[in-house]
C-alpha positions as CSV (number, residue, x, y, z in Angstrom):
1,X,38.8,6.8,-55.7
2,X,37.7,7.1,-51.8
3,X,38.7,9.4,-49.1
4,X,38.4,8.5,-45.6
5,X,39.1,11.1,-43.0
6,X,40.3,8.8,-39.3
7,X,40.7,10.4,-36.2
8,X,42.1,8.5,-33.6
9,X,41.0,10.4,-29.6
10,X,43.3,9.8,-26.6
11,X,42.9,11.2,-23.1
12,X,44.3,14.3,-23.8
13,X,45.0,15.4,-27.9
14,X,42.4,14.2,-30.6
15,X,45.1,13.3,-34.2
16,X,43.6,13.3,-37.6
17,X,44.8,11.5,-41.1
18,X,43.1,11.2,-43.9
19,X,42.6,7.2,-46.0
20,X,42.9,7.2,-49.6
21,X,41.6,3.7,-50.2
22,X,39.6,2.4,-53.6
23,X,35.8,2.7,-54.9
24,X,34.8,-0.5,-53.8
25,X,36.0,-0.5,-50.5
26,X,33.7,0.3,-47.5
27,X,33.9,2.0,-44.3
28,X,34.1,-1.1,-41.7
29,X,36.7,-2.9,-44.3
30,X,38.2,0.3,-43.3
31,X,37.7,0.4,-40.0
32,X,38.7,-3.4,-39.0
33,X,41.6,-2.2,-41.0
34,X,42.8,0.2,-38.8
35,X,42.3,-2.7,-35.9
36,X,44.2,-5.2,-36.8
37,X,46.4,-2.5,-37.2
38,X,46.6,-2.0,-34.1
39,X,46.4,-5.4,-32.2
40,X,49.5,-6.4,-34.6
41,X,51.7,-3.4,-33.9
42,X,52.7,-1.5,-30.9
43,X,53.5,1.4,-31.9
44,X,52.6,2.9,-35.6
45,X,53.1,6.6,-38.5
46,X,49.6,8.7,-38.9
47,X,50.7,11.6,-41.5
48,X,48.7,14.5,-41.4
49,X,49.7,18.4,-42.9
50,X,50.8,19.0,-38.5
51,X,53.6,16.6,-39.4
52,X,54.0,13.1,-38.9
53,X,53.1,11.8,-35.3
54,X,54.5,8.0,-34.0
55,X,51.2,6.7,-32.2
56,X,51.6,4.3,-29.6
57,X,48.5,1.7,-29.8
58,X,48.1,1.1,-25.9
59,X,46.6,5.0,-25.6
60,X,44.4,5.0,-28.0
61,X,41.0,5.5,-27.0
62,X,38.6,5.1,-29.4
63,X,39.0,5.4,-33.7
64,X,36.5,6.7,-35.8
65,X,35.6,7.3,-39.0
66,X,34.4,10.8,-39.6
67,X,34.1,11.1,-43.3
68,X,33.6,9.2,-46.4
69,X,33.9,11.2,-50.1
70,X,34.6,9.5,-53.2
71,X,37.3,11.4,-55.4
72,X,36.8,12.7,-58.6
């Protein structure tokens, strides 16, 4: 399994979440999955250690995958 740290940047806030995917998934595939999800949905939920956030897709300015870690 791989753990990806995804960073969503807004005008005045940054929210991160950790996504766990299969070992053979590439960073580019995760990026495309996130972009497709934002195109299909007006709102989506991000879960992290600070809580759950309902995010308006139109307010996201930038999405970046910060880390890619292989879980043992």
